[in-house]
Structures are given as C-alpha cells and as structure tokens.
N, C-alpha and C positions, 0 to 999 in steps of 0.2 A: 731424947735418944741420941747417942753419939753418932756423928756423921758416918764413921766407918761401919757402924751397925746398920745404918740405913742403906749404905752401899752394898753391904753383904746381903741384905734382904732383897734388894733390887736385883742383884746378881743371881740369887737363888731362884727368884720368880722368872727371870729371863731364861735361865738355863732350863727350868722345868717346862715352860711353854714351848721353847724351841724343840726340845726332845719329844714332847708330846705331839706337836704339830708334824714333826718328821715321821713319827710312827703313823699318823693318819695319812700322810702322803704315800708312804710305803704300802699302806693297806689298799690304796686305790690303784696301785700299779700291778702289772701282771706277774707278781712274784710269788703267787700262792699255788698250792696244788691240793686236790681233794684227798681226804681220808678214804681209801678205796671202799671200805665197808659201808660208810655212811657219807655219801658225797657232799651233803651240805655242810659238813665239818671241814674246815680249810686249815691247812698248815701254811703259815706265812712268817715272814721275817719282820713284820710290822711291830711286834712286841719288843724287838731288840733295843731300840732307843729308850723306851720306858724303863726296861730292866737295867740298862746301862746307867741311866740317870739314878736309879734307885741304888744300885751297887756302888756307884762312884761318888754320889753326893749325899746319899742318905734317904730316909723314909719320906720326909716332907717333899723334896723335889721329885721323888719317885711317884708319890701319890698325886701330886699336882700334874705331873706329866701324864699319868693315867687318866686323870679327869679331863685334861685338855684333849687327849686322844679320843675320849668318849664324846666330848662336845662336838668336835670336828666330824666324827663319824655320823652323828645325828643329822648333820647338814648334808654331807656328801656320801655317806655310806649306804649300804644295802639293807633291806628288811628293817628299816627304821620304824619304831624305836626298839623293836625286839633284838635285832642283830647287835647294835651298839651296846645295849644294856647287857646282853649276854657276854660280850667281849669284856666289858668293864668288870663284871662280876668275876670272870675268869682271871683277868690280870690282877685286879685288886686283891683277891683272895690269895693268889700266888705270892704277891709281894708281902702280904701279911704273914704268910707261912715262912718266907725267907727271913723276915725280921724276928719272928718268934724263935726260929732256930738259932739266929745269931745271939740273941739274948740268953738263950739256954746254954749256948757254947761258952759264953763268958763265965758262967757259973758252974757248969758241970763238964766233965770230960766226955764230950760226945764228938764223934768224928765230923770232919769238915763236910762230908757228903750229906750231913743232916740238912743242909740248906735245900738240897734237891728233894729229900724225903718230905720235909715239912711243907715246902712249896707245893709239891705234888699233892700231899694229903689235903691241905686246906682248899686247893683248887678243885680237887675231885669232890669233896664234900659240898662246897658251895655250888658248883655247876650241876651236881646231881639233883640238889633241891630245886634249883632254878629250871633245869631241864624238865623235871617232873611237872612243874607248874605250866611250862610252855606246852609240853606234849599232851598233858591231860586236860588242862583247863583253858589255856589261851589259844593254842593253835594245834588241835588234834591232827590236822592233815599232815603235820611234820612227822608224827608217829607213824601214820600210814605209809608215808614215803620211805621212812627209815626201815620199817619192818619189811616192806617190799624189796628194798635194796639188799638187806641182809639175807632175805630168802633166796634171791637170785645169786648173790655172791657165794653164800655158804651151801647152797643146794638144799635148803631146808624148807619145809612147809610150815609157815607161821602166819598168825593173824595178829592184828593190832589189839590184842588183849593184854592181860597181866604178864604172860610169859614173854610176849613180844616187847613189852615195855621194859621189863627187867633186862632183857638181852640188849636192847638199845642203850639203856643207861650204863650197862657194863662196858660195852664197846666205846661209848662216849667217854667213860672214865679212862680207858686205855689211851684213847686219843689225847686226852688232857695231860696224862703223864708224859706221853711222847712230846707234847708241845712244850711242857716245862723244860725238858731236856734241850729242845731246839732253841728256846728263848734264853735259858740260863747259861749254859756252858759257853756259847759264843760270846755272850755278854761279859762273862768273867774274863775271857781272853782279851776282849776289847779294853776292859778297864785296866787290866795288867799292862797292856802296851801303851795306852793313853797316859797312864800314871808315870811310866818310865819316860815319856816324852814331855812331861811337865804340864799336861793339860789342866790339871787341877790347881795349878799355880800355888798360892799360899793357903789354900783350903786344907782342911785336915786330910790325913791319909784315908783313902777309900776304906770303908769298914770291911769290905770283902778281902782286901789285900791284907789288912791287919789280922783277920781271922785265918787266912791261909798261912801267914807267917807264924801265928800262934800255934797252929796245928802242924806246922813244919811240912806242909804239902805243896 
C-alpha cells in the first residue's frame, strides 16, 4: 500500500477517535437539559463532534466517531449499558439517514432539507423499536416513570398500559426530531466555517458543502 494511503488512513482514524472522544467528554459535562415531558430524555451538545466529523470527513470517520463515543460512555457514562447503547442507536441511525439522503440527492431532485427529514425518520424508527424493547422488556420501570411524568405535566390520568406506552413513544419521537435539529444544523454551520479556514487541508471537500452548493442553498 502506498505510504500516502497509509498516512491518510492513520489521519482518518485519528480524526475519528478524537471527535468521538470529544463527544464523550461533552456528554459528561453539565451542558445538558431535560426534555420537560419525559425528564430522563436529555438534550445535549455531545453529538455535535460526531455529526461534524460525519459531515466534514465522510461516513467512515463519522461512524468510527460514534463508535468511540459509545465505547467511552460505557466506561464513564450513566445507566450503562442501556444508556450508551440507546445513544449509539440514536446517533448511528441518524447518520445513516443523513447519508441515505445525500445519496438520493445525488440521483434525484430532492431538496437539501431532506438530510434533516431522513436523519429524523431513521432516528425515530430505530429509537422507537429500541425504546419499546427497553420500556416493555428490559426496564419497565422507565415506562412507569415516563407515564407518571406525562400525567403530571399534561394533567391527564394515565396508566403504564398500551395507551401510556404509545404516548411515551410518541413524545420520545418528538424529542428525537428536535435533537436531530440540535445536532445537525449547528454541525453544518461548523463544517462551513471550518472548511473556509482550511481545516480539511488537502482532503476532499466536505460532502455536505458540495450538497449545499449543488442545491444552491
């Protein structure tokens, strides 16, 4: 293998692990706030480095960053292994949705905002399935807590049955859509500005920048 290829692989791995570790550090700092309706759901900025790596350097560095983020959370995070696993599912499915939308945008005339739509859609689908397993099979006490929280906040009388489960999953989906916006749009802003400052050196132009120029947005 040519030496420059080896150097490029080393650079990609280094970038990926640094961004993933940075996400884990941010996750452990007091920069989060609870989703008012279901307090165990947290909004945070910890996903920004992973999404920035994905948008700026491509899918491989992005997914390696997400994997690094998950591994570190398993050591230092909360509610292990459930919490880190749920975060990884949310982030990885969002990244997959972003990449699918990019590939579709290259072939069809779909708007640039499709990256948000597909990222949200796949994240909601993946987290709905995983949350169902956690709430019904693995840790039903989370369902009881979530239903009680919704009952108090919304002023409704609910029990942890099918109706309560559906409502919890619905509001969890809303939370995930909002979190995609929180993670995606600031990351696009970061990639734009970092690209202008030459952070990406002689690497290819960030795919998100190429997509934005293609769509003239």
